[in-house]
LOFI-563657 format. One line per field, with one value per atom (N, C-alpha, C): atom name; x, y, z. Coordinates in steps of 0.05 Angstrom, whole numbers, plus 5000, padded with zeros to 4 digits. Example, Ala and Ser with C-alpha at 12.3 -4.5 7.8 and 13.67 -1.06 7.14 Angstrom:
residues 2
name <- (N/CA/C/N/CA/C)
east <- (5264/5246/5264/5257/5273/5258)
north <- (4886/4910/4934/4955/4979/5001)
up <- (5156/5156/5156/5142/5143/5157)
***
This chain:
residues 264
name <- (N/CA/C/N/CA/C/N/CA/C/N/CA/C/N/CA/C/N/CA/C/N/CA/C/N/CA/C/N/CA/C/N/CA/C/N/CA/C/N/CA/C/N/CA/C/N/CA/C/N/CA/C/N/CA/C/N/CA/C/N/CA/C/N/CA/C/N/CA/C/N/CA/C/N/CA/C/N/CA/C/N/CA/C/N/CA/C/N/CA/C/N/CA/C/N/CA/C/N/CA/C/N/CA/C/N/CA/C/N/CA/C/N/CA/C/N/CA/C/N/CA/C/N/CA/C/N/CA/C/N/CA/C/N/CA/C/N/CA/C/N/CA/C/N/CA/C/N/CA/C/N/CA/C/N/CA/C/N/CA/C/N/CA/C/N/CA/C/N/CA/C/N/CA/C/N/CA/C/N/CA/C/N/CA/C/N/CA/C/N/CA/C/N/CA/C/N/CA/C/N/CA/C/N/CA/C/N/CA/C/N/CA/C/N/CA/C/N/CA/C/N/CA/C/N/CA/C/N/CA/C/N/CA/C/N/CA/C/N/CA/C/N/CA/C/N/CA/C/N/CA/C/N/CA/C/N/CA/C/N/CA/C/N/CA/C/N/CA/C/N/CA/C/N/CA/C/N/CA/C/N/CA/C/N/CA/C/N/CA/C/N/CA/C/N/CA/C/N/CA/C/N/CA/C/N/CA/C/N/CA/C/N/CA/C/N/CA/C/N/CA/C/N/CA/C/N/CA/C/N/CA/C/N/CA/C/N/CA/C/N/CA/C/N/CA/C/N/CA/C/N/CA/C/N/CA/C/N/CA/C/N/CA/C/N/CA/C/N/CA/C/N/CA/C/N/CA/C/N/CA/C/N/CA/C/N/CA/C/N/CA/C/N/CA/C/N/CA/C/N/CA/C/N/CA/C/N/CA/C/N/CA/C/N/CA/C/N/CA/C/N/CA/C/N/CA/C/N/CA/C/N/CA/C/N/CA/C/N/CA/C/N/CA/C/N/CA/C/N/CA/C/N/CA/C/N/CA/C/N/CA/C/N/CA/C/N/CA/C/N/CA/C/N/CA/C/N/CA/C/N/CA/C/N/CA/C/N/CA/C/N/CA/C/N/CA/C/N/CA/C/N/CA/C/N/CA/C/N/CA/C/N/CA/C/N/CA/C/N/CA/C/N/CA/C/N/CA/C/N/CA/C/N/CA/C/N/CA/C/N/CA/C/N/CA/C/N/CA/C/N/CA/C/N/CA/C/N/CA/C/N/CA/C/N/CA/C/N/CA/C/N/CA/C/N/CA/C/N/CA/C/N/CA/C/N/CA/C/N/CA/C/N/CA/C/N/CA/C/N/CA/C/N/CA/C/N/CA/C/N/CA/C/N/CA/C/N/CA/C/N/CA/C/N/CA/C/N/CA/C/N/CA/C/N/CA/C/N/CA/C/N/CA/C/N/CA/C/N/CA/C/N/CA/C/N/CA/C/N/CA/C/N/CA/C/N/CA/C/N/CA/C/N/CA/C/N/CA/C/N/CA/C/N/CA/C/N/CA/C/N/CA/C/N/CA/C/N/CA/C/N/CA/C/N/CA/C/N/CA/C/N/CA/C/N/CA/C/N/CA/C/N/CA/C/N/CA/C/N/CA/C/N/CA/C/N/CA/C/N/CA/C/N/CA/C/N/CA/C/N/CA/C/N/CA/C/N/CA/C/N/CA/C/N/CA/C/N/CA/C/N/CA/C/N/CA/C/N/CA/C/N/CA/C/N/CA/C/N/CA/C/N/CA/C/N/CA/C/N/CA/C/N/CA/C/N/CA/C/N/CA/C/N/CA/C/N/CA/C/N/CA/C/N/CA/C/N/CA/C/N/CA/C/N/CA/C/N/CA/C/N/CA/C/N/CA/C/N/CA/C/N/CA/C/N/CA/C/N/CA/C/N/CA/C/N/CA/C/N/CA/C/N/CA/C/N/CA/C/N/CA/C/N/CA/C/N/CA/C/N/CA/C/N/CA/C/N/CA/C/N/CA/C/N/CA/C/N/CA/C/N/CA/C/N/CA/C/N/CA/C/N/CA/C)
east <- (5010/4997/5015/5004/5018/5007/5005/4992/4986/4961/4965/4951/4950/4944/4917/4902/4877/4862/4864/4853/4820/4809/4776/4774/4763/4754/4741/4743/4720/4701/4687/4672/4661/4650/4634/4652/4667/4666/4659/4645/4635/4644/4634/4635/4613/4596/4569/4573/4581/4576/4603/4611/4622/4608/4618/4608/4634/4639/4660/4644/4677/4671/4677/4657/4660/4681/4693/4702/4690/4683/4673/4697/4678/4695/4709/4704/4707/4686/4680/4660/4655/4627/4622/4626/4627/4627/4640/4652/4659/4645/4637/4619/4636/4612/4619/4625/4620/4626/4653/4668/4692/4722/4737/4758/4770/4775/4775/4801/4801/4814/4817/4795/4790/4775/4800/4778/4752/4749/4717/4726/4700/4703/4692/4681/4680/4697/4720/4746/4761/4766/4775/4772/4748/4746/4746/4735/4756/4785/4801/4830/4822/4812/4813/4812/4789/4793/4787/4796/4795/4774/4744/4725/4700/4683/4678/4650/4645/4624/4603/4576/4556/4546/4530/4531/4502/4495/4470/4450/4468/4452/4474/4470/4490/4502/4512/4525/4530/4517/4528/4564/4572/4607/4614/4601/4596/4596/4571/4568/4591/4595/4613/4595/4609/4590/4590/4563/4574/4549/4564/4567/4561/4546/4553/4545/4568/4564/4567/4548/4549/4566/4579/4594/4586/4560/4542/4521/4513/4492/4464/4459/4437/4434/4448/4458/4450/4460/4452/4423/4415/4385/4369/4373/4354/4366/4388/4399/4372/4375/4359/4330/4322/4292/4287/4308/4300/4304/4319/4321/4288/4284/4262/4238/4228/4216/4213/4233/4246/4247/4255/4260/4303/4297/4332/4329/4340/4338/4364/4365/4381/4389/4407/4417/4434/4439/4451/4452/4467/4478/4489/4469/4479/4483/4500/4494/4480/4452/4443/4442/4438/4427/4407/4414/4382/4374/4356/4348/4331/4332/4315/4298/4273/4252/4258/4258/4257/4262/4241/4237/4210/4217/4195/4185/4168/4175/4172/4181/4185/4168/4150/4134/4130/4142/4146/4161/4139/4149/4173/4177/4209/4215/4206/4216/4238/4244/4268/4291/4311/4335/4348/4358/4364/4390/4413/4442/4439/4462/4463/4471/4480/4506/4479/4478/4470/4439/4427/4394/4381/4413/4388/4371/4363/4344/4316/4325/4308/4283/4246/4231/4231/4222/4217/4198/4172/4141/4138/4162/4154/4141/4121/4103/4127/4122/4138/4140/4157/4156/4152/4143/4139/4165/4169/4198/4192/4198/4193/4224/4224/4237/4227/4245/4241/4263/4270/4288/4291/4301/4307/4338/4326/4347/4367/4394/4419/4419/4435/4446/4447/4441/4443/4467/4474/4498/4492/4496/4499/4524/4534/4567/4568/4590/4593/4597/4594/4598/4571/4578/4562/4551/4538/4525/4508/4519/4489/4488/4464/4447/4447/4456/4455/4489/4478/4521/4515/4496/4508/4498/4509/4499/4495/4468/4460/4467/4465/4473/4456/4447/4438/4450/4456/4460/4445/4432/4403/4415/4396/4400/4376/4380/4359/4360/4335/4330/4304/4317/4292/4284/4256/4243/4237/4247/4252/4277/4281/4302/4321/4299/4302/4336/4341/4357/4369/4383/4395/4370/4354/4332/4328/4356/4360/4366/4386/4394/4364/4356/4336/4303/4305/4282/4286/4313/4327/4323/4326/4327/4296/4275/4258/4242/4254/4236/4255/4285/4282/4309/4321/4350/4380/4378/4400/4423/4440/4457/4487/4498/4516/4540/4557/4573/4561/4531/4522/4523/4533/4540/4516/4492/4481/4456/4449/4424/4430/4446/4458/4458/4469/4468/4498/4505/4531/4542/4523/4536/4547/4531/4538/4561/4561/4588/4614/4604/4638/4642/4622/4623/4643/4633/4644/4674/4682/4699/4721/4716/4730/4749/4723/4726/4732/4731/4736/4744/4756/4769/4747/4715/4701/4712/4715/4711/4699/4673/4661/4624/4617/4578/4587/4564/4564/4535/4539/4523/4546/4532/4547/4529/4530/4509/4530/4517/4525/4517/4495/4483/4463/4472/4450/4444/4425/4408/4391/4401/4381/4381/4373/4374/4390/4415/4431/4410/4423/4399/4407/4425/4430/4428/4442/4449/4424/4416/4391/4388/4418/4434/4427/4407/4421/4439/4442/4468/4466/4472/4477/4514/4511/4548/4540/4559/4563/4581/4595/4612/4613/4631/4647/4653/4650/4659/4693/4697/4727/4746/4766/4775/4770/4775/4769/4740/4718/4690/4688/4704/4697/4714/4733/4743/4726/4703/4684/4667/4662/4635/4648/4662/4676/4687/4686/4690/4661/4644/4618/4604/4619/4608/4603/4600/4580/4587/4613/4625/4601/4608/4595/4567/4556/4535/4528/4549/4552/4576/4570/4593/4616/4639/4668/4690/4690/4702/4682/4690/4667/4676/4657/4664/4691/4697/4728/4736/4753/4760/4766/4763/4762/4784/4798/4825/4814/4831/4833/4845/4829/4834/4851/4880/4891/4892/4875/4891/4911/4910/4929/4909/4907/4900/4909/4900/4910/4904/4926/4914/4936/4918/4940/4965)
north <- (4976/5000/5030/5046/5062/5089/5120/5142/5154/5173/5196/5215/5248/5266/5267/5268/5274/5299/5318/5350/5351/5368/5369/5403/5413/5439/5449/5481/5485/5506/5502/5512/5545/5538/5564/5559/5580/5581/5613/5607/5629/5621/5643/5632/5615/5617/5588/5565/5562/5542/5537/5514/5501/5490/5489/5469/5466/5440/5425/5407/5400/5387/5355/5339/5311/5310/5287/5263/5245/5227/5208/5184/5164/5145/5148/5184/5196/5193/5184/5181/5213/5209/5238/5232/5210/5204/5176/5170/5143/5125/5103/5077/5063/5037/5010/5006/4998/4988/4989/5002/5016/5009/5001/5008/5019/5016/5034/5059/5089/5101/5110/5093/5110/5138/5152/5180/5182/5208/5212/5249/5262/5297/5297/5282/5299/5290/5280/5275/5295/5304/5321/5349/5356/5381/5387/5367/5363/5376/5359/5369/5393/5411/5439/5451/5452/5478/5471/5448/5435/5444/5430/5424/5408/5395/5368/5384/5372/5402/5374/5389/5379/5373/5355/5341/5348/5362/5366/5355/5337/5327/5304/5289/5272/5257/5250/5246/5216/5191/5171/5168/5144/5148/5153/5140/5142/5162/5180/5212/5223/5246/5269/5282/5313/5337/5357/5373/5397/5380/5388/5370/5394/5404/5423/5411/5432/5426/5453/5445/5472/5466/5492/5498/5495/5505/5509/5499/5484/5476/5489/5504/5532/5531/5535/5530/5510/5480/5460/5447/5464/5455/5469/5494/5521/5502/5483/5477/5455/5433/5408/5413/5439/5456/5449/5467/5475/5458/5442/5401/5387/5387/5375/5386/5413/5430/5433/5413/5424/5443/5467/5495/5504/5472/5470/5459/5475/5456/5439/5417/5398/5390/5394/5388/5377/5353/5332/5326/5307/5311/5272/5268/5232/5220/5199/5192/5163/5159/5136/5123/5098/5079/5082/5084/5088/5117/5125/5144/5159/5174/5176/5196/5212/5221/5248/5275/5300/5304/5309/5318/5304/5296/5282/5290/5273/5268/5246/5239/5207/5212/5202/5203/5174/5155/5129/5115/5114/5107/5087/5095/5073/5068/5043/5030/5028/5043/5041/5019/5030/5005/5003/4984/4968/4964/4971/4972/4947/4931/4896/4898/4920/4917/4941/4971/4985/4985/4980/4974/4944/4933/4906/4896/4910/4911/4919/4934/4960/4945/4950/4933/4934/4910/4901/4913/4923/4927/4954/4973/4998/4999/5026/5028/5044/5040/5064/5084/5105/5135/5146/5171/5183/5191/5199/5202/5219/5231/5251/5259/5252/5262/5283/5298/5308/5310/5314/5301/5307/5321/5340/5323/5313/5304/5327/5329/5344/5335/5313/5300/5267/5258/5225/5227/5202/5183/5165/5147/5120/5117/5092/5092/5058/5059/5031/5001/5011/4987/4967/4940/4923/4909/4909/4904/4886/4853/4830/4829/4832/4822/4854/4869/4892/4901/4919/4919/4947/4961/4998/5001/5016/5030/5054/5057/5093/5103/5122/5137/5166/5168/5197/5218/5234/5254/5268/5272/5275/5288/5316/5336/5327/5312/5310/5329/5332/5354/5344/5325/5304/5326/5322/5338/5322/5298/5296/5280/5269/5257/5232/5209/5179/5173/5151/5130/5128/5140/5121/5128/5150/5148/5167/5174/5184/5155/5133/5109/5100/5094/5078/5093/5114/5127/5122/5126/5121/5083/5076/5048/5039/5053/5043/5045/5069/5091/5060/5048/5030/5046/5061/5078/5074/5055/5055/5081/5080/5099/5086/5094/5083/5084/5061/5055/5054/5035/5038/5004/4995/4972/4961/4965/4964/4966/4994/4990/4991/4982/4991/4962/4964/4946/4942/4922/4909/4897/4894/4885/4915/4942/4961/4984/4973/4984/4969/4942/4924/4939/4942/4954/4981/5002/5036/5028/5010/5000/5001/4973/4958/4985/4995/5019/5050/5057/5085/5091/5064/5056/5071/5078/5081/5071/5074/5059/5078/5090/5105/5104/5120/5118/5146/5154/5173/5191/5199/5207/5237/5261/5280/5303/5314/5336/5364/5377/5392/5425/5424/5460/5443/5466/5475/5499/5504/5535/5535/5553/5558/5583/5593/5619/5611/5630/5627/5630/5600/5609/5632/5643/5667/5699/5697/5720/5727/5707/5702/5710/5712/5716/5685/5692/5667/5658/5633/5616/5603/5596/5579/5564/5549/5534/5520/5517/5495/5478/5457/5442/5431/5436/5421/5395/5385/5355/5345/5321/5328/5310/5315/5316/5292/5262/5237/5245/5245/5249/5264/5285/5315/5303/5278/5274/5250/5234/5218/5233/5251/5258/5272/5288/5292/5278/5252/5234/5223/5223/5234/5255/5268/5285/5311/5315/5324/5348/5358/5381/5407/5415/5448/5443/5421/5414/5417/5416/5411/5423/5435/5453/5443/5450/5425/5447/5475/5492/5495/5488/5498/5525/5534/5568/5582/5600/5602/5588/5575/5556/5577/5571/5581/5570/5558/5531/5506/5494/5465/5447/5423/5416/5385/5380/5359/5332/5310/5295/5269/5255/5228/5202/5189/5168/5146/5119/5099/5089/5078/5072/5030/5023/4993/5000)
up <- (5004/5002/4994/4980/4988/5000/4984/4995/4972/4970/4946/4966/4951/4960/4958/4973/4957/4958/4940/4933/4942/4972/4962/4959/4941/4950/4958/4973/4984/4962/4959/4951/4954/4977/4998/5030/5044/5074/5080/5102/5120/5150/5180/5202/5204/5186/5193/5180/5150/5136/5128/5122/5095/5078/5047/5024/5011/5006/4989/4970/4950/4919/4938/4940/4951/4929/4931/4902/4910/4888/4891/4901/4915/4932/4959/4969/4989/5009/5032/5061/5060/5076/5080/5115/5125/5160/5155/5181/5185/5180/5167/5164/5169/5191/5193/5169/5145/5127/5118/5130/5119/5138/5131/5149/5175/5197/5216/5205/5194/5193/5152/5147/5125/5124/5102/5090/5099/5109/5105/5110/5099/5105/5128/5145/5166/5184/5178/5198/5190/5165/5148/5162/5159/5168/5204/5217/5248/5251/5229/5229/5216/5201/5187/5199/5221/5234/5275/5283/5309/5323/5311/5318/5297/5318/5294/5280/5251/5233/5231/5234/5237/5203/5200/5176/5166/5156/5144/5124/5102/5091/5071/5062/5053/5021/5016/4991/4992/4987/4979/4967/4985/4982/4947/4930/4903/4884/4887/4880/4891/4868/4880/4879/4888/4878/4908/4897/4927/4951/4968/4998/5021/5043/5063/5084/5102/5136/5139/5171/5191/5211/5221/5243/5267/5269/5290/5302/5317/5331/5317/5322/5320/5280/5277/5246/5232/5246/5233/5238/5260/5263/5248/5235/5215/5187/5183/5151/5161/5180/5176/5174/5183/5184/5151/5136/5106/5084/5096/5079/5078/5111/5122/5110/5098/5087/5062/5044/5017/5003/5024/5018/5005/4998/4989/4953/4936/4904/4903/4902/4902/4864/4852/4827/4818/4803/4797/4762/4760/4740/4730/4715/4711/4680/4677/4654/4653/4638/4639/4611/4613/4588/4573/4554/4528/4527/4519/4508/4521/4544/4556/4550/4552/4539/4560/4535/4538/4565/4584/4604/4626/4650/4658/4693/4705/4742/4734/4765/4771/4802/4808/4830/4832/4853/4856/4885/4905/4938/4931/4954/4954/4983/4986/5012/5019/5048/5057/5051/5047/5044/5071/5078/5100/5105/5112/5113/5138/5125/5140/5165/5167/5196/5214/5196/5213/5215/5200/5205/5206/5220/5227/5235/5261/5283/5270/5247/5239/5223/5240/5235/5192/5184/5160/5140/5161/5159/5150/5146/5138/5109/5109/5082/5074/5039/5027/5036/5021/5029/5004/4997/4972/4968/4938/4934/4903/4890/4876/4861/4841/4822/4795/4790/4765/4744/4723/4701/4677/4663/4643/4620/4599/4581/4563/4569/4565/4532/4530/4504/4510/4474/4476/4451/4456/4441/4439/4415/4421/4405/4414/4411/4395/4378/4371/4383/4402/4425/4432/4428/4427/4452/4467/4488/4498/4506/4505/4477/4466/4442/4421/4431/4422/4401/4373/4367/4374/4384/4386/4421/4433/4459/4463/4476/4473/4499/4503/4530/4537/4549/4557/4579/4579/4602/4607/4629/4644/4662/4669/4692/4714/4754/4760/4781/4784/4809/4827/4860/4871/4887/4885/4908/4940/4939/4967/4966/4992/4997/5014/4998/5003/4992/5009/5007/4980/4965/4939/4915/4922/4911/4876/4868/4838/4823/4844/4827/4830/4849/4845/4819/4824/4805/4779/4777/4739/4734/4750/4741/4737/4754/4752/4728/4717/4682/4665/4674/4655/4650/4660/4652/4673/4679/4706/4700/4723/4716/4712/4696/4687/4718/4707/4743/4758/4765/4787/4799/4806/4815/4833/4848/4853/4837/4836/4817/4788/4780/4747/4730/4713/4685/4685/4702/4695/4665/4650/4621/4610/4624/4605/4621/4659/4668/4660/4653/4640/4616/4599/4568/4572/4594/4598/4607/4624/4645/4623/4603/4582/4558/4555/4528/4542/4569/4586/4604/4622/4642/4662/4659/4685/4704/4728/4751/4779/4767/4787/4783/4794/4783/4775/4745/4740/4751/4770/4790/4810/4793/4810/4816/4849/4853/4845/4824/4816/4829/4831/4846/4872/4888/4919/4922/4920/4919/4941/4959/4985/5003/5014/5031/5058/5058/5083/5107/5129/5161/5172/5167/5183/5163/5156/5134/5115/5110/5094/5065/5051/5031/5018/4987/4972/4955/4970/4951/4938/4914/4895/4893/4903/4904/4884/4860/4839/4842/4831/4837/4804/4787/4766/4767/4749/4737/4744/4756/4754/4721/4724/4697/4686/4701/4684/4677/4694/4683/4659/4660/4627/4603/4611/4596/4570/4595/4586/4571/4582/4577/4541/4544/4520/4497/4514/4487/4475/4492/4490/4466/4466/4445/4464/4492/4499/4513/4499/4524/4523/4537/4535/4543/4551/4562/4596/4619/4638/4645/4671/4691/4701/4684/4685/4698/4719/4731/4752/4782/4800/4800/4823/4828/4827/4832/4838/4863/4875/4891/4915/4943/4962/4979/4965/4973/4972/4976/4983/5013/5015/5043/5029/5030/5029/5044/5041/5055/5044/5061/5047/5046/5025/5017/5001/5018/5015/4990/4970/4952/4943/4931/4924/4908)
***
C-alpha cells in the first residue's frame, strides 16, 4: 500500500457554513462498512478547524459534488429544517443507459433500504415513502459498442432534481424507468458497466451533485453553490461529444483541503 494526496475543493466558507466538492469514492463520515481510519470528510473538517462539523445532508460514497456542513449546532438545526421542508433545491447530473425522454417527473414511493449492519434490527414492515424526482435530458449518444444482444450502446446525459431525499433515490428512480445510471454496481446494468470500464476506464458512478440553491440560515442571502465535474469524468463526457452541456470548472476556489489516501 502507498499513499496519494487527495485534494478536496472548498466551494464556499463563512463563519457558519462550509461547502465542499466531494470526490467520488470519499465517505462523508465514518462508516461501519469501511475499515477504521478510512478517509472521510467529517474527520478531514475536524482537523481543518479543530472542531466537529455538523452534517446536514449526505451524498452516497460513489457520488461526487456539492456537500454542505454547518459549523454550529443552531445553524445545523436551521438547515435541517430547510431540508425537511424542501426549501433547498438540489441539482444532479448523471449518465443513464438508453435514450431518456426529454423531461418528466418520477413519482414512485420507495421502500426504505436497510443497511445489513447498521439497520439489522430495523423493522421490515415500514410502508414505502413518497419519493419524487424531476428530470430533463440534456444530450444523447449512440456508440459502436456491442452490449449483450445489441450492436450499439445508447446513453443519455440527464439533469435531475430530486424533490424528496430518500436513500439512493435518484439511482432507484432511474432504474424504475429502465434507465439505470452508468457505473452503478447496485442498481445499474452490469453489462453496460463492464463495457464502459473496458473502453473508457470508467470506475465510478456517473452521478454528480452539481448545484445546491438555498437561503443562508443566518444572513438570509440566496446562495447557489456549484461544483464542476472532475477531470476524468470531463474526458469521458467529452469523448461522448457532450462538452459544453455540463459544468466543468467550479466556482472560484476558496481553497483546498488535502488528505492522504491509501491506494493499492
